[in-house]
N, CA, C and O of each residue as an XYZ file, in Angstrom:
392
protein
N       0.963     -1.105     -0.006
C       0.159      0.074      0.036
C       0.763      1.210      0.072
O       0.302      2.201     -0.492
N       1.910      1.214      0.762
C       2.819      2.478      0.960
C       3.582      2.556     -0.420
O       3.800      3.647     -0.946
N       3.964      1.413     -0.967
C       4.745      1.675     -2.364
C       3.960      2.239     -3.354
O       4.483      3.022     -4.147
N       2.380      1.867     -3.457
C       1.469      2.111     -4.389
C       1.262      3.726     -4.177
O       1.012      4.412     -5.167
N       1.365      4.312     -2.910
C       1.118      5.584     -2.814
C       2.321      6.353     -3.104
O       2.198      7.531     -3.440
N       3.467      5.817     -3.012
C       4.714      6.711     -3.266
C       4.959      6.644     -4.691
O       5.567      7.566     -5.235
N       4.437      5.382     -5.524
C       4.338      5.369     -6.951
C       3.532      6.478     -7.711
O       3.863      7.106     -8.717
N       2.512      6.545     -7.045
C       1.436      7.503     -7.274
C       1.919      9.049     -7.280
O       1.831      9.880     -8.184
N       2.486      9.168     -5.908
C       2.954     10.386     -5.628
C       4.115     10.936     -6.609
O       4.007     12.049     -7.123
N       5.125     10.182     -6.822
C       6.347     10.536     -7.743
C       5.771     10.506     -8.978
O       6.282     11.339     -9.727
N       4.708      9.718     -9.584
C       4.302      9.821    -10.919
C       3.526     11.309    -11.044
O       3.866     12.114    -11.911
N       2.557     11.557    -10.184
C       1.999     12.930    -10.380
C       2.855     14.389    -10.214
O       2.606     15.501    -10.680
N       4.126     13.849     -9.233
C       4.933     15.060     -9.200
C       5.989     15.407    -10.412
O       6.497     16.511    -10.607
N       6.220     14.127    -11.236
C       7.153     14.226    -12.239
C       6.438     14.382    -13.877
O       7.050     14.855    -14.835
N       5.168     13.921    -13.913
C       4.640     13.879    -15.084
C       4.559     15.178    -15.694
O       4.155     16.139    -15.039
N       4.905     15.284    -16.872
C       5.066     16.498    -17.792
C       6.403     17.217    -17.427
O       6.494     18.328    -17.947
N       7.293     16.901    -16.776
C       8.601     17.434    -16.359
C       9.689     16.744    -16.918
O      10.814     17.242    -16.884
N       9.471     15.645    -17.432
C      10.408     14.494    -18.109
C      10.477     14.648    -19.710
O       9.604     15.335    -20.239
N      11.443     14.061    -20.494
C      11.196     13.905    -21.949
C       9.913     12.889    -22.266
O       9.584     11.930    -21.568
N       9.370     13.271    -23.307
C       8.408     12.225    -24.068
C       9.279     11.063    -24.511
O      10.427     11.256    -24.911
N       8.785      9.972    -24.445
C       9.409      8.668    -25.060
C       8.567      7.548    -25.444
O       7.383      7.631    -25.117
N       8.930      6.572    -26.042
C       8.102      5.671    -26.478
C       8.775      4.287    -26.265
O       9.909      4.140    -26.720
N       8.204      3.309    -25.644
C       8.770      2.158    -25.426
C       8.104      1.129    -26.817
O       6.929      1.070    -27.181
N       8.944      0.612    -27.221
C       8.482     -0.415    -28.132
C       8.828     -1.847    -27.677
O      10.000     -2.109    -27.408
N       7.885     -2.769    -27.580
C       8.119     -3.882    -27.378
C       8.467     -4.886    -28.386
O       7.964     -4.852    -29.509
N       9.359     -5.831    -28.004
C       9.910     -6.859    -29.036
C       8.697     -8.082    -28.879
O       8.124     -8.402    -27.837
N       8.519     -8.598    -30.117
C       8.029     -9.745    -30.009
C       8.046    -10.513    -31.394
O       8.397     -9.970    -32.441
N       7.697    -11.624    -31.310
C       7.632    -12.306    -32.807
C       6.531    -12.265    -33.543
O       5.536    -12.780    -33.033
N       6.412    -11.713    -34.792
C       5.147    -11.420    -35.533
C       5.243    -12.246    -36.925
O       6.284    -12.756    -37.338
N       4.264    -12.284    -37.438
C       4.011    -12.883    -38.698
C       4.417    -12.023    -39.734
O       4.107    -10.832    -39.726
N       5.187    -12.617    -40.756
C       5.640    -11.875    -41.855
C       4.841    -11.849    -42.860
O       5.244    -11.227    -43.843
N       3.461    -12.512    -42.934
C       2.660    -12.407    -43.884
C       2.807    -13.758    -44.743
O       2.023    -13.975    -45.667
N       3.731    -14.571    -44.445
C       3.909    -15.813    -45.095
C       3.924    -17.070    -44.274
O       4.248    -18.150    -44.768
N       3.568    -16.926    -43.006
C       3.533    -17.843    -42.132
C       4.632    -18.109    -41.117
O       4.609    -19.091    -40.375
N       5.671    -17.122    -41.114
C       6.794    -17.257    -40.553
C       6.890    -16.370    -39.420
O       6.406    -15.246    -39.555
N       7.485    -16.715    -38.219
C       7.498    -15.868    -37.046
C       8.842    -15.043    -37.402
O       9.837    -15.661    -37.782
N       8.852    -13.779    -37.286
C      10.112    -12.699    -37.427
C       9.942    -12.000    -36.225
O       8.913    -11.930    -35.553
N      11.276    -11.376    -35.960
C      11.308    -10.345    -34.853
C      10.697     -8.944    -35.200
O      10.955     -8.388    -36.267
N       9.947     -8.445    -34.331
C       9.447     -7.174    -34.882
C       9.022     -6.143    -33.524
O       8.909     -6.517    -32.356
N       8.871     -5.047    -33.942
C       8.402     -4.196    -32.599
C       6.944     -3.618    -33.190
O       6.999     -2.692    -34.000
N       5.727     -4.120    -32.819
C       4.554     -3.593    -33.436
C       3.690     -3.175    -32.152
O       2.543     -2.853    -32.461
N       3.928     -3.117    -31.006
C       3.356     -2.385    -29.872
C       4.262     -1.443    -29.355
O       5.374     -1.664    -28.874
N       3.595     -0.219    -29.522
C       4.112      1.024    -28.736
C       3.594      1.631    -27.562
O       2.375      1.752    -27.437
N       4.418      2.045    -26.645
C       3.766      2.490    -25.304
C       4.417      3.856    -25.162
O       5.638      3.934    -25.028
N       3.639      4.942    -25.188
C       3.997      6.402    -24.709
C       4.360      6.299    -23.369
O       3.642      5.757    -22.528
N       5.677      6.902    -23.086
C       5.708      7.362    -21.595
C       6.660      8.428    -21.482
O       6.896      9.154    -22.447
N       7.338      8.604    -20.145
C       8.000      9.687    -19.818
C       9.552      9.327    -19.165
O       9.606      8.532    -18.227
N      10.587      9.839    -19.608
C      11.756      9.430    -18.778
C      12.903     10.337    -19.123
O      12.655     11.375    -19.736
N      14.216     10.021    -18.763
C      15.311     10.877    -19.052
C      16.392      9.930    -19.770
O      16.271      8.706    -19.823
N      17.399     10.608    -20.280
C      18.440      9.738    -20.778
C      19.552     10.514    -20.165
O      19.619     11.743    -20.123
N      20.491      9.593    -19.654
C      21.675     10.326    -19.060
C      22.783      9.494    -19.703
O      22.633      8.780    -20.694
N      23.991      9.688    -18.969
C      25.259      8.626    -19.242
C      25.677      8.087    -17.823
O      25.257      8.488    -16.737
N      26.507      7.189    -18.043
C      27.339      6.514    -16.856
C      28.425      7.395    -16.585
O      28.840      8.043    -17.546
N      29.009      7.566    -15.407
C      30.153      7.934    -14.761
C      31.443      7.297    -15.527
O      31.468      6.068    -15.459
N      32.405      7.831    -16.165
C      33.383      7.425    -16.734
C      33.954      6.168    -16.023
O      34.075      5.019    -16.448
N      34.241      6.663    -14.925
C      34.956      5.389    -14.021
C      34.211      4.117    -13.758
O      34.740      3.006    -13.787
N      32.928      4.354    -13.496
C      31.818      3.143    -13.253
C      31.757      2.393    -14.662
O      31.714      1.167    -14.762
N      31.758      3.306    -15.766
C      31.374      2.754    -17.163
C      32.716      1.769    -17.246
O      32.472      0.562    -17.229
N      34.203      2.206    -17.341
C      35.319      1.628    -17.421
C      35.356      0.537    -16.672
O      35.690     -0.527    -17.191
N      35.088      0.594    -15.600
C      35.340     -0.642    -14.627
C      34.020     -1.716    -14.867
O      34.091     -2.858    -14.414
N      33.130     -1.370    -15.419
C      31.877     -2.295    -15.717
C      31.961     -2.799    -17.025
O      31.236     -3.748    -17.325
N      32.854     -2.238    -17.986
C      32.758     -2.651    -19.501
C      31.626     -2.223    -20.256
O      31.288     -2.823    -21.276
N      30.893     -1.018    -19.733
C      29.982     -0.648    -20.322
C      30.600      0.523    -21.699
O      31.249      1.539    -21.454
N      30.259      0.125    -22.926
C      30.755      1.025    -24.034
C      30.199      2.485    -23.756
O      29.123      2.773    -23.230
N      31.241      3.391    -24.261
C      30.959      4.577    -24.224
C      29.685      5.251    -24.987
O      29.177      6.349    -24.758
N      29.356      4.385    -25.853
C      28.068      4.672    -26.720
C      26.984      4.256    -26.284
O      25.956      4.272    -26.963
N      27.054      3.782    -24.986
C      25.639      3.339    -24.361
C      25.091      4.507    -23.344
O      25.781      5.383    -22.823
N      23.807      4.319    -23.205
C      23.240      5.541    -22.511
C      22.375      4.906    -21.476
O      21.902      3.783    -21.652
N      22.143      5.669    -20.303
C      21.259      5.406    -18.998
C      19.910      5.997    -19.258
O      19.702      7.210    -19.274
N      18.914      4.984    -19.482
C      17.436      5.362    -19.768
C      16.604      5.232    -18.608
O      16.435      4.074    -18.223
N      16.066      6.110    -17.986
C      15.159      5.942    -16.788
C      13.907      6.353    -17.104
O      13.682      7.555    -17.247
N      12.974      5.456    -17.247
C      11.410      5.645    -17.551
C      10.727      5.840    -16.234
O      11.112      5.333    -15.180
N       9.709      6.594    -16.372
C       9.130      7.074    -15.077
C       7.927      5.841    -15.200
O       7.175      5.744    -16.170
N       7.910      4.966    -14.062
C       6.994      3.678    -14.224
C       5.623      3.986    -14.375
O       4.909      3.272    -15.079
N       5.157      5.035    -13.748
C       3.640      5.511    -13.627
C       3.111      5.891    -15.003
O       1.932      6.092    -15.295
N       4.292      5.964    -15.888
C       3.615      6.513    -17.202
C       3.550      5.319    -18.430
O       3.078      5.380    -19.565
N       4.219      4.231    -17.714
C       4.311      2.962    -18.554
C       3.061      1.979    -18.519
O       2.739      1.617    -17.388
N       2.359      1.523    -19.503
C       1.501      0.460    -19.510
C       2.133     -0.956    -19.642
O       1.475     -1.990    -19.532
N       3.286     -0.914    -19.855
C       3.921     -2.040    -20.001
C       5.346     -2.225    -19.226
O       5.909     -1.173    -18.920
N       6.006     -3.481    -18.868
C       7.124     -3.320    -18.124
C       8.310     -3.620    -19.422
O       8.231     -4.608    -20.151
N       9.076     -2.880    -19.503
C      10.380     -3.078    -20.237
C      11.014     -4.243    -20.382
O      11.135     -4.701    -19.247
N      11.515     -5.016    -21.212
C      12.233     -6.179    -20.949
C      13.217     -6.185    -22.314
O      13.028     -5.490    -23.312
N      14.175     -7.019    -22.135
C      15.325     -7.118    -23.099
C      14.825     -7.154    -24.398
O      13.742     -7.631    -24.739
N      15.827     -6.526    -25.246
C      15.536     -6.536    -26.720
C      14.357     -5.469    -27.017
O      14.293     -5.118    -28.195
N      13.597     -5.010    -26.301
C      12.558     -3.846    -26.323
C      13.498     -2.433    -26.753
O      14.629     -2.248    -26.304
N      12.926     -1.655    -27.537
C      13.615     -0.238    -27.825
C      12.818      0.819    -27.146
O      11.634      0.688    -26.835
N      13.699      2.099    -26.893
C      12.965      3.035    -26.578
C      13.592      4.091    -27.359
O      14.811      4.124    -27.529
N      12.684      5.069    -27.903
C      12.984      6.500    -28.535
C      12.677      7.473    -27.833
O      11.546      7.830    -27.503
N      13.988      8.082    -27.499
C      13.919      9.467    -26.556
C      14.973     10.367    -26.957
O      15.992      9.910    -27.475
N      14.823     11.602    -26.765
C      15.565     12.767    -27.204
C      16.055     12.401    -28.602
O      17.267     12.484    -28.806
N      15.160     11.961    -29.697
C      15.755     11.804    -31.016
C      16.622     10.751    -31.205
O      17.311     10.817    -32.224
N      16.782      9.693    -30.409
C      17.434      8.730    -30.897
C      16.724      7.260    -30.382
O      15.710      7.265    -29.685
N      17.240      6.300    -30.718
C      16.716      4.829    -30.441
C      17.703      3.994    -29.747
O      18.854      3.933    -30.180
N      17.365      3.393    -28.778
C      18.094      2.426    -27.615
C      17.557      1.136    -27.485
O      16.336      0.975    -27.513
N      18.272      0.278    -27.356
C      17.705     -1.087    -27.123
C      17.903     -1.427    -25.616
O      18.984     -1.211    -25.069
N      16.979     -1.894    -25.043
C      17.034     -2.365    -23.458
C      17.844     -3.684    -23.462
O      17.528     -4.705    -24.073
N      18.835     -3.522    -22.760
C      19.684     -4.596    -22.430
C      19.461     -5.287    -20.906
O      19.928     -6.407    -20.699
N      18.896     -4.734    -20.095
C      18.538     -5.075    -18.797
C      17.814     -3.893    -18.010
O      17.444     -4.061    -16.848
């Protein structure tokens, strides 16, 4: 109950203050010939921020310099992000790795 209230309060405080984003969920779709192929057919508008990793942390963790840290406001999401989903934010596409 307390966590639900916290989620609602944080969402209410930050909605409209962050960047617009879209989460595209990865799934297998039919290619029209009866074959399943990877696709991104479901979009979920949301809000979030795109940042970067501290250079020391990234270097010690093996995170490539081209990677970004994307944080999405959970209260604006209608789906839970999972590996291989894509996020469009700040004019760029990013693949969810974890």
